[in-house]
LUMRO-750402 format. One line per 8 residues: their letters; for each residue x, y, z of C-alpha. Coordinates in steps of 0.02 Angstrom, whole numbers, plus 50000, padded with zeros to 5 digits. Last residue first. Layout:
BEGIN
A) X/Y/Z; ...
//
This chain:
BEGIN
XXXXXXXX) 63993/55341/61899; 63965/55336/62103; 64121/55444/62136; 64032/55567/62063; 63864/55546/62147; 63963/55542/62315; 64068/55692/62301; 63905/55799/62239
XXXXXXXX) 63794/55737/62387; 63816/55902/62483; 63836/55961/62664; 63912/56104/62695; 64040/56163/62832; 64007/56307/62927; 64183/56387/62950; 64297/56290/63050
XXXXXXXX) 64471/56423/63064; 64431/56542/63178; 64581/56594/63262; 64585/56731/63130; 64432/56787/63150; 64475/56809/63316; 64615/56891/63318; 64552/57038/63195
XXXXXXXX) 64419/57065/63337; 64546/57072/63453; 64634/57193/63342; 64476/57311/63339; 64442/57403/63190; 64496/57488/63037; 64577/57388/62910; 64651/57470/62742
XXXXXXXX) 64702/57399/62596; 64774/57453/62456; 64845/57405/62271; 64738/57276/62214; 64620/57248/62386; 64504/57084/62375; 64652/56996/62446; 64600/57054/62619
XXXXXXXX) 64382/57025/62643; 64447/56864/62554; 64560/56826/62706; 64447/56885/62838; 64308/56766/62766; 64422/56638/62760; 64453/56669/62933; 64316/56673/63004
XXXXXXXX) 64212/56814/63113; 64018/56809/63052; 63937/56796/63206; 64098/56913/63313; 64020/57063/63203; 64015/57182/63366; 64201/57122/63385; 64243/57225/63241
XXXXXXXX) 64317/57269/63090; 64280/57362/62956; 64363/57343/62772; 64426/57483/62671; 64457/57417/62481; 64567/57496/62372; 64591/57467/62180; 64468/57355/62206
XXXXXXXX) 64479/57170/62136; 64335/57062/62117; 64271/56884/62111; 64201/56888/62294; 64149/57053/62345; 63960/56998/62371; 64030/56872/62509; 64142/57036/62587
XXXXXXXX) 63969/57126/62589; 63932/57296/62511; 63981/57486/62545; 63959/57596/62429; 63865/57492/62349; 63686/57566/62381; 63532/57457/62340; 63446/57356/62206
XXXXXXXX) 63313/57223/62159; 63194/57319/62269; 63197/57474/62117; 63144/57324/61987; 62959/57359/62019; 62976/57545/62002; 63048/57508/61849; 63238/57508/61826
XXXXXXXX) 63336/57559/61645; 63487/57480/61633; 63630/57569/61512; 63759/57438/61459; 63949/57527/61466; 63984/57384/61628; 63822/57439/61713; 63778/57611/61674
XXXXXXXX) 63608/57650/61788; 63436/57722/61720; 63293/57755/61858; 63135/57746/61866; 62997/57832/61990; 62886/57899/61851; 62911/58065/61923; 63089/58049/61998
XXXXXXXX) 63158/58013/61842; 63348/57978/61883; 63486/57951/61768; 63660/57904/61760; 63668/57802/61917; 63851/57690/61930; 63825/57493/61941; 63892/57353/62029
XXXXXXXX) 63876/57166/61985; 63840/57048/62138; 63694/56936/62086; 63660/56973/61884; 63625/57096/61758; 63564/57051/61577; 63414/57151/61566; 63304/57010/61579
XXXXXXXX) 63422/56869/61637; 63399/56965/61816; 63507/56882/61950; 63475/56947/62121; 63552/57082/62225; 63631/57198/62080; 63731/57338/62167; 63729/57508/62165
XXXXXXXX) 63860/57684/62152; 63772/57853/62172; 63822/57988/62026; 63631/58038/62007; 63569/58013/62194; 63460/57885/62280; 63371/57836/62432; 63366/57690/62504
XXXXXXXX) 63214/57556/62591; 63054/57640/62567; 63099/57710/62416; 63171/57880/62381; 63239/57962/62225; 63318/58127/62189; 63403/58129/62356; 63441/58295/62395
XXXXXXXX) 63639/58344/62422; 63799/58236/62442; 63892/58135/62354; 64045/58053/62445; 63999/58121/62609; 63770/58085/62618; 63828/57916/62512; 63964/57869/62643
XXXXXXXX) 63817/57886/62776; 63690/57786/62722; 63805/57655/62653; 63893/57633/62791; 63711/57603/62899; 63664/57477/62783; 63833/57399/62775; 63844/57383/62983
XXXXXXXX) 63966/57483/63059; 63821/57559/63165; 63720/57398/63177; 63652/57273/63048; 63720/57217/62863; 63868/57124/62917; 64047/57068/62851; 64087/57234/62757
XXXXXXXX) 64173/57284/62611; 64213/57470/62580; 64249/57473/62391; 64382/57630/62335; 64409/57672/62161; 64252/57717/62072; 64179/57806/62233; 64320/57914/62318
XXXXXXXX) 64411/57908/62149; 64611/57858/62192; 64744/58005/62196; 64837/57885/62299; 64873/57990/62459; 64740/58127/62444; 64599/58010/62372; 64647/57885/62516
XXXXXXXX) 64630/58015/62655; 64488/58124/62634; 64332/58051/62578; 64352/57864/62585; 64467/57874/62742; 64358/57989/62853; 64212/57902/62807; 64301/57741/62866
XXXXXXXX) 64352/57830/63005; 64187/57920/63070; 64118/57713/63066; 64257/57639/63175; 64239/57813/63266; 64071/57768/63314; 64075/57582/63303; 64186/57559/63455
XXXXXXXX) 64358/57479/63472; 64456/57563/63304; 64649/57532/63272; 64690/57583/63094; 64778/57436/63002; 64876/57500/62840; 64913/57391/62678; 64987/57439/62528
XXXXXXXX) 65143/57542/62609; 65210/57676/62499; 65078/57783/62508; 65117/57788/62707; 64961/57821/62829; 65030/57895/63002; 64933/58048/63002; 64767/57939/63001
XXXXXXXX) 64813/57896/63191; 64791/57740/63298; 64915/57644/63171; 64948/57451/63156; 65065/57383/63007; 65027/57208/63041; 64886/57139/63127; 64917/57012/63247
XXXXXXXX) 64827/56840/63252; 64960/56714/63123; 64849/56573/63079; 64948/56521/62955; 64825/56579/62834; 64809/56749/62912; 64993/56754/62898; 64965/56714/62706
XXXXXXXX) 64843/56870/62666; 64962/56965/62772; 65128/56917/62667; 65002/56960/62516; 64934/57132/62578; 65099/57182/62635; 65177/57167/62488; 65381/57150/62478
XXXXXXXX) 65359/56972/62395; 65273/57045/62247; 65392/57030/62117; 65498/56893/62205; 65351/56735/62177; 65238/56685/62304; 65248/56492/62320; 65089/56377/62348
XXXXXXXX) 65055/56328/62197; 64933/56172/62200; 64895/56084/62048; 64766/55960/62056; 64716/55821/61908; 64550/55801/61906; 64410/55651/61945; 64499/55580/62091
XXXXXXXX) 64397/55652/62223; 64419/55775/62357; 64469/55926/62224; 64270/55901/62157; 64217/55934/62301; 64299/56079/62366; 64297/56151/62181; 64098/56129/62202
XXXXXXXX) 64047/56174/62378; 63846/56205/62344; 63729/56312/62391; 63743/56490/62304; 63851/56627/62390; 63975/56511/62333; 64127/56455/62470; 64230/56589/62530
XXXXXXXX) 64416/56609/62488; 64552/56478/62536; 64510/56345/62401; 64602/56483/62270; 64538/56454/62111; 64560/56395/61935; 64442/56266/61829; 64527/56189/61665
XXXXXXXX) 64430/56093/61571; 64478/55998/61397; 64320/55990/61284; 64268/55838/61176; 64121/55783/61278; 64061/55953/61202; 63998/56086/61346; 63844/56145/61379
XXXXXXXX) 63794/56032/61524; 63937/56070/61621; 63894/56268/61613; 63735/56232/61667; 63792/56097/61802; 63911/56211/61862; 63793/56354/61878; 63662/56267/61977
XXXXXXXX) 63789/56171/62110; 63872/56354/62158; 64039/56427/62085; 64129/56556/62174; 64258/56437/62223; 64311/56434/62044; 64373/56614/62010; 64414/56573/61844
XXXXXXXX) 64364/56434/61715; 64455/56406/61571; 64379/56288/61425; 64459/56211/61297; 64422/56129/61128; 64244/56234/61118; 64090/56271/61009; 63982/56271/61159
XXXXXXXX) 63856/56141/61149; 63668/56135/61073; 63575/55993/61143; 63682/55978/61303; 63668/56138/61342; 63669/56315/61256; 63524/56429/61246; 63504/56444/61452
XXXXXXXX) 63326/56410/61521; 63195/56541/61560; 63099/56483/61394; 63075/56665/61352; 63215/56745/61445; 63338/56640/61344; 63506/56653/61471; 63659/56631/61346
XXXXXXXX) 63781/56492/61397; 63924/56619/61389; 63831/56772/61442; 63784/56676/61619; 63947/56613/61624; 64027/56792/61638; 64147/56804/61482; 64326/56809/61452
XXXXXXXX) 64392/56889/61275; 64576/56845/61248; 64738/56962/61302; 64749/56841/61441; 64778/56972/61582; 64661/57091/61525; 64520/56969/61470; 64549/56884/61654
XXXXXXXX) 64522/57068/61728; 64357/57076/61623; 64298/56898/61647; 64339/56935/61869; 64252/57073/61845; 64096/57018/61784; 64098/56870/61893; 64043/56679/61871
XXXXXXXX) 64197/56659/61750; 64231/56620/61576; 64362/56584/61440; 64339/56494/61281; 64475/56398/61177; 64445/56333/61004; 64630/56284/60976; 64728/56361/60821
XXXXXXXX) 64889/56300/60882; 64945/56466/60913; 64798/56499/61033; 64813/56369/61146; 64973/56397/61180; 64949/56593/61209; 64799/56528/61312; 64909/56427/61425
XXXXXXXX) 65061/56555/61438; 64945/56687/61494; 64844/56562/61625; 65021/56519/61686; 65076/56698/61730; 64902/56740/61791; 64908/56586/61932; 65072/56630/61976
XXXXXXXX) 65103/56612/62166; 65016/56803/62191; 64873/56756/62259; 64813/56601/62334; 64839/56424/62230; 64729/56307/62134; 64732/56252/61970; 64607/56119/61930
XXXXXXXX) 64620/55980/61794; 64513/55881/61670; 64568/55822/61509; 64749/55807/61577; 64916/55869/61471; 64910/56021/61447; 64832/56075/61603; 64968/55975/61680
XXXXXXXX) 65123/56051/61599; 65078/56201/61625; 65064/56176/61814; 65227/56069/61817; 65317/56233/61729; 65255/56344/61850; 65310/56222/61987; 65478/56227/61917
XXXXXXXX) 65480/56440/61904; 65469/56498/61720; 65606/56589/61636; 65568/56769/61599; 65517/56848/61449; 65335/56772/61424; 65354/56765/61244; 65524/56661/61274
XXXXXXXX) 65438/56565/61406; 65296/56530/61316; 65410/56446/61177; 65497/56347/61310; 65353/56282/61387; 65259/56243/61204; 65442/56148/61150; 65386/56049/61327
XXXXXXXX) 65211/55995/61279; 65228/55942/61111; 65066/55995/61050; 64925/55873/60943; 64776/55985/60914; 64641/55981/61070; 64489/55886/61018; 64505/55781/61175
XXXXXXXX) 64465/55592/61207; 64291/55560/61290; 64259/55458/61442; 64345/55602/61565; 64210/55710/61482; 64048/55603/61499; 64106/55553/61692; 64119/55731/61698
XXXXXXXX) 63962/55791/61650; 63876/55634/61714; 63942/55701/61881; 63881/55882/61854; 63715/55839/61785; 63690/55726/61949; 63729/55900/62058; 63593/56000/61968
XXXXXXXX) 63468/55847/61955; 63480/55858/62153; 63469/56042/62164; 63319/56044/62061; 63226/55909/62158; 63256/55999/62318; 63383/55894/62429; 63366/55737/62579
XXXXXXXX) 63532/55624/62608; 63513/55446/62642; 63603/55433/62473; 63602/55269/62362; 63473/55337/62249; 63439/55508/62279; 63315/55562/62416; 63200/55682/62330
XXXXXXXX) 63088/55823/62396; 62913/55894/62300; 62920/55733/62213; 62754/55696/62260; 62825/55541/62363; 62953/55628/62437; 62820/55766/62504; 62722/55636/62571
XXXXXXXX) 62873/55571/62657; 62910/55756/62742; 62712/55753/62782; 62734/55617/62895; 62888/55681/62976; 62835/55819/63023; 62705/55801/63159; 62858/55713/63254
XXXXXXXX) 62954/55885/63260; 62831/55959/63375; 62771/56119/63312; 62827/56312/63350; 62835/56327/63149; 63021/56386/63114; 63059/56269/63260; 62994/56128/63186
XXXXXXXX) 63054/56165/63033; 63245/56170/63085; 63210/56011/63178; 63111/55911/63029; 63271/55966/62911; 63395/55899/63039; 63310/55734/63055; 63290/55690/62877
XXXXXXXX) 63492/55738/62847; 63540/55889/62752; 63581/55910/62533; 63632/56058/62438; 63690/56162/62588; 63766/56331/62563; 63671/56420/62693; 63536/56480/62568
XXXXXXXX) 63504/56293/62529; 63478/56263/62704; 63325/56409/62687; 63269/56329/62527; 63225/56163/62634; 63166/56262/62780; 63053/56343/62648; 62985/56162/62586
XXXXXXXX) 62966/56119/62758; 62870/56266/62818; 62759/56243/62645; 62718/56061/62687; 62671/56092/62873; 62562/56241/62826; 62472/56139/62691; 62470/55990/62792
XXXXXXXX) 62362/56106/62934; 62446/56101/63112; 62437/56275/63136; 62279/56300/63050; 62262/56412/62909; 62122/56536/62949; 62157/56693/62837; 62239/56769/62978
XXXXXXXX) 62362/56613/62997; 62388/56628/62818; 62443/56799/62803; 62543/56782/62988; 62651/56615/62883; 62651/56725/62699; 62752/56855/62818; 62862/56733/62936
XXXXXXXX) 62898/56639/62749; 62968/56799/62697; 62954/56918/62546; 63091/56995/62461; 63080/56906/62318; 62919/56828/62271; 62893/56659/62208; 62916/56531/62372
XXXXXXXX) 62860/56679/62495; 62704/56722/62400; 62663/56544/62370; 62636/56513/62566; 62459/56617/62547; 62377/56472/62445; 62211/56485/62407; 62175/56651/62487
XXXXXXXX) 62357/56711/62410; 62284/56666/62230; 62118/56733/62254; 62188/56910/62316; 62303/56883/62155; 62201/56845/62040; 62180/57011/61936; 62391/56986/61881
XXXXXXXX) 62499/56853/61965; 62668/56889/61936; 62630/57100/61900; 62511/57094/62059; 62636/57046/62174; 62778/57133/62117; 62680/57277/62143; 62647/57222/62311
XXXXXXXX) 62797/57213/62340; 62848/57361/62289; 62718/57449/62415; 62764/57373/62534; 62681/57225/62646; 62672/57278/62827; 62538/57123/62865; 62386/57219/62933
XXXXXXXX) 62343/57303/62756; 62366/57135/62661; 62171/57138/62587; 62157/57335/62568; 62329/57307/62464; 62262/57190/62347; 62123/57294/62330; 62229/57435/62296
XXXXXXXX) 62348/57365/62180; 62213/57287/62057; 62169/57465/62068; 62320/57522/62032; 62323/57411/61880; 62146/57483/61814; 62227/57673/61851; 62394/57597/61722
XXXXXXXX) 62274/57530/61601; 62176/57712/61599; 62352/57797/61597; 62392/57683/61436; 62238/57719/61355; 62227/57906/61396; 62406/57900/61299; 62344/57813/61152
XXXXXXXX) 62205/57917/61122; 62302/58097/61146; 62351/58184/61290; 62454/58342/61245; 62307/58464/61284; 62205/58388/61391; 62012/58341/61348; 62098/58171/61264
XXXXXXXX) 62068/58153/61447; 61876/58145/61420; 61900/57955/61344; 61946/57905/61554; 61776/57907/61585; 61728/57790/61726; 61904/57756/61844; 62004/57930/61755
XXXXXXXX) 61869/58041/61763; 61814/57995/61934; 61987/58005/61983; 62007/58207/61910; 61819/58277/61986; 61904/58378/62105; 61985/58467/61972; 61931/58403/61800
XXXXXXXX) 62047/58518/61677; 62165/58580/61800; 62188/58426/61880; 62238/58323/61729; 62391/58493/61666; 62447/58496/61837; 62475/58281/61837; 62522/58289/61646
XXXXXXXX) 62689/58392/61714; 62716/58316/61871; 62731/58128/61780; 62587/58019/61739; 62627/57880/61634; 62641/57765/61792; 62525/57804/61927; 62638/57814/62103
XXXXXXXX) 62744/57913/61988; 62723/58055/62119; 62637/58187/62009; 62485/58115/62020; 62464/58111/62201; 62542/58261/62227; 62412/58349/62105; 62280/58250/62195
XXXXXXXX) 62313/58298/62377; 62333/58497/62303; 62177/58482/62231; 62099/58415/62397; 62032/58228/62398; 62173/58117/62415; 62136/57939/62373; 62176/57842/62534
XXXXXXXX) 62316/57773/62665; 62286/57720/62825; 62356/57750/62997; 62380/57715/63180; 62499/57739/63285; 62581/57894/63231; 62687/58009/63317; 62674/58191/63276
XXXXXXXX) 62818/58271/63297; 62881/58458/63362; 63062/58486/63402; 63198/58397/63318; 63336/58401/63450; 63246/58356/63595; 63087/58285/63515; 62924/58357/63581
XXXXXXXX) 62770/58233/63547; 62609/58259/63464; 62502/58105/63489; 62422/57964/63363; 62300/57927/63205; 62345/57946/63038; 62241/57958/62877; 62377/57959/62742
XXXXXXXX) 62375/58038/62541; 62540/57949/62460; 62624/58086/62358; 62813/58000/62448; 62770/57817/62482; 62740/57712/62634; 62763/57526/62644; 62767/57507/62807
XXXXXXXX) 62748/57660/62910; 62796/57616/63097; 62781/57799/63164; 62839/57961/63151; 62778/58117/63076; 62880/58279/63059; 62723/58414/63014; 62742/58533/62863
XXXXXXXX) 62634/58707/62861; 62530/58747/63010; 62473/58579/63088; 62478/58641/63289; 62355/58736/63284; 62284/58683/63127; 62293/58688/62925; 62179/58559/62877
XXXXXXXX) 62256/58447/62730; 62415/58408/62825; 62589/58423/62748; 62699/58276/62797; 62895/58273/62826; 62937/58095/62844; 63017/57987/62977; 62985/57802/62975
XXXXXXXX) 63015/57652/63089; 62983/57498/62956; 63078/57393/63087; 63211/57306/62995; 63184/57433/62858; 63235/57584/62952; 63172/57726/62847; 63214/57913/62878
XXXXXXXX) 63185/58080/62789; 63047/58000/62664; 62955/58170/62599; 62791/58248/62537; 62685/58118/62642; 62512/58217/62602; 62379/58244/62730; 62258/58184/62840
XXXXXXXX) 62271/58209/63027; 62195/58121/63193; 62231/58168/63371; 62234/58041/63522; 62241/58092/63707; 62089/57956/63727; 62058/57875/63579; 62037/57899/63409
XXXXXXXX) 61935/57797/63275; 62058/57729/63154; 61992/57566/63172; 62055/57384/63099; 62220/57427/63165; 62405/57430/63095; 62331/57495/62932; 62396/57492/62760
XXX) 62309/57561/62608; 62429/57580/62440; 62403/57711/62299
//
C-alpha cells in the first residue's frame, strides 16, 4: 500500500473538490512525468461521482487497487468527456468493504489474491485490517487458511507496514511502489534510518532511482548544498555516469566539470573532495597514469593486461597440428576451396597464441570458425565457445556444430558470493577459447573471462570493429587491436554466395560514406519479396509510426510468412517521441497482441504472448541485459508473471517487474549480438542526437533475411556522414603496453 502526496495538506481550496475512492484500472501512464489516466471508483456517489470516474493528473507510483484521497477540479475533455483532474493526492487504507476487498485482491499484499480477499472480508468485514495487524491468528477462522498461510499473510502485512512507513517518509519525492519494494527488500526495517543517514545510497544501490531523486531527498532532509557528503556523492555519481557513457577513465578536470554541472556548484569546491576520495581509495589514479578511475574498473583493466602478459608468456597446450594439411582437410570437409584470405586467417588462428579475427558480414568469418573448430576437435583439443549474448551463442552453436555459451554461463555466476565460480583459482579446462561478437566485450566482463583462462590457453576474439562498442564501459576490441599483443586478421572481401544481398551492399555502402539509401519506395504495395532491403520514405513521426505498424502487422507476414511477434524486430535509435521505443511498444503491442492488459504496472502493461526484454543482469535467475523472452502466464492477483527465455521459464515477482519492459521495439544497442529474420528501423531527423554511422551500420546488419528502414532519406544521410561517434577514454592500452 502506498502513501503519496504532492502537498503537505489535502485541504480543499476555492473551486476544488475532494474525492476518495479506489483505482480500478490504469489506462495510461507516462514514465517521464508520471502523468496518469485511470478509472477511479469514488466511495461516495455524488452528482458527478456515480460509477466510474476518469481520474487524471501526475500520480507517481499509483497502483491498481489503491484507495486514494484526491483533491482537484472537474474538467471536460473534448473527446473523453468529464474528468477529475487531481492536483494533490494521498493514498490510504480503504474503509469500505468494497475498497478492502479490492485492496487485498490487488496483489499489494503478497499471499492474498482475489479468492482469499473475498473470504477474509466476508469473515471479518470492516475489521479486516485490524485482525491482520493485531490478531492474525484469527485468520485461521477463514476456510482454507491454516497456520502456515496465516503466518505468511502476517509476515507480508508487516512488510507492507515497513513499506508504508518508507512511502510516508518519501511521499513528496515521487518514489514508485516498485522502487520502494526494492528499498525495503534491500534494507528491511532499517530503510528509513538508512535513508536519513545517507540518502545518496539509493542512487548507488537501487536500480531505477537516480541521483537527482536522492539529492532532492537529501536537500529536504537538511543536507547542505556544499556538504562533503553531497560533493562526494556527486563526484562518484558523475564518475558512474561517465562509465555509463562508455568511459573507464577520465581526466580530473572533466570529472570536476561534470560534477559541478550536476550539483550546480563551483568546480573549485570539488578539487579537495576529489583528492579525499582518492586518498580513501573510492577513486583511483593508476600508477603511471593521470586518469581517474573507479577502483573496480581499474582492477578490471589491470586484470586484462596481466592476463594477456600471462597468456603471451606461456606455451600453448594445443597438440601438434600440421597446419597446411589441416587447412586442406578442412576444405575437403567444407566442400569448397577457401579463398586466400580465408586460408591465411585460419593459418593465423592456428599459429598465434592470441589472435583477433575482424570483418563485416559476408566476409567468411563463419566458414573460418567452422573449419577451425573441426580441426581442433579432430585433434581432440579442449575447445570452448562463448559470446556475450544468448542469441549470439545460439547462432555460434548452429554454425560450428559445437555448443557455445554466454560468457556469464560459461563462468558460472555464484549468487551467494556475488562472483564467478571460474576464476584464476579455479580456471576453465580449456586449450582453445573462441569468443564471438567481441565488439560487445566491456572491461569487467573481459576481465572475468581472462582471469578464468589457464595460462596455456590459445585465445581467438572474433568481431566487427565497425559495430557499436559495448554497452558497458570500455572499448576492449578496439584497444586490443591497437596494441601489438594480438595477431590481427582483417577480412574485407564479400564472398560470392551473398553478393546479391542488398543488406550487405547497403551495410558496406554505409561504411564507405554513401548517403543515398537504395531501394527507396513510398507505397507499401511496392514491396518485393525477392529484395531483402527496402527504404520506405516517411518524413514525419506520425506516418513513420503508422507505416511501422502496417509493416509488422500486415505486410511482412504477408510477403514472408514470418510470425509478426517472433520473427520481426523493430529496433530504434531513441526511447522518446512518437516514433520512439516507448510509444512503438505501446502501439505495436495493441496491434499485434490486442486485448485488455492482464497485468499493469506504472510503466507498462502486459498480456500473455507479449515479447519482453531483460534490462539488467540478474544472476539469480540467469537472465541478462538484452535477453529476449515471451510472456507465458500472468497472475494478476499476486502481481507476478512467468516468461520463457531460451526454453527456460522465469518467474517475475512484483519487485522484478521494473527489470523488464515490452520488446516489440528495442534499442539498437540492445540488439547487438543478435540477428533477426526481419528488422524494421524507424529513422527520422528527430533522432539527430543519435544518428551515427556505426549505429546505422549495426542496425542494418541485424537483419538476417530482410531489413526495412522507415524514415527520412535526410536522416539516413545525416547518420552516414556522422563518422565520429563518441570517443571512449580508457586506460587499457597503456596498461597492456606497460606489462
